[in-house]
C-alpha angles and dihedrals in degrees: 000000000000090000093049096054097067091044091049090049091050091050091050091050091050093047091048091048091049093050094048094047093048095050117093121230115247113246118234109242115234109220115243099188135043115255119213088250091053091048090051090051091049090054089066090057094040095056099075091043092052089047091053090049090055089053091057090089087068090056090049091053091051090052093047091051089044089235094159098174093055091042092058093040092051093052092051097036119041092016093044096095093046093092092061093045092051092047090052093049094045093053091055097052121097112285092249091057100042098083093049091048092049091050092050091049090049090051092048092054090046088058090049090053090050091048088051091050091047090050090051089053092040090236107158099184094050092047092049094047092050091047092057091047089050090052091053092051092043092053092045090052093050090048089059092062109080119231132207093247 
């Protein structure tokens, strides 16, 4: 009996090893649609972005009045945390939507940089053109985030 115990243990180890090595790992399913819970979670990340979009009219007024100091301050101040908010929201979108959202955010900030440069040069037409392009990208980004309605 004492000789059988180590042999039996060795057989059990071999059988267990064989079973584990022959089994296939289960693949994690990547979601392809937004669940109501996911949409609800995304609303938390969408809120500060939508709030920043509403504040864009202030930026437009600064550009119209050619108030270049406030234009530049507004971009770096109230819109300063927008990059982080958009990165957080983008990372929580479905995998198929993440790249598009990141590209739109990158384009939006590129427009902000051009508005800032135009304000520095006191170039009204360039600032206004970049503002309207920024609005288009802003709206497209917000449209990518699903809502409950």
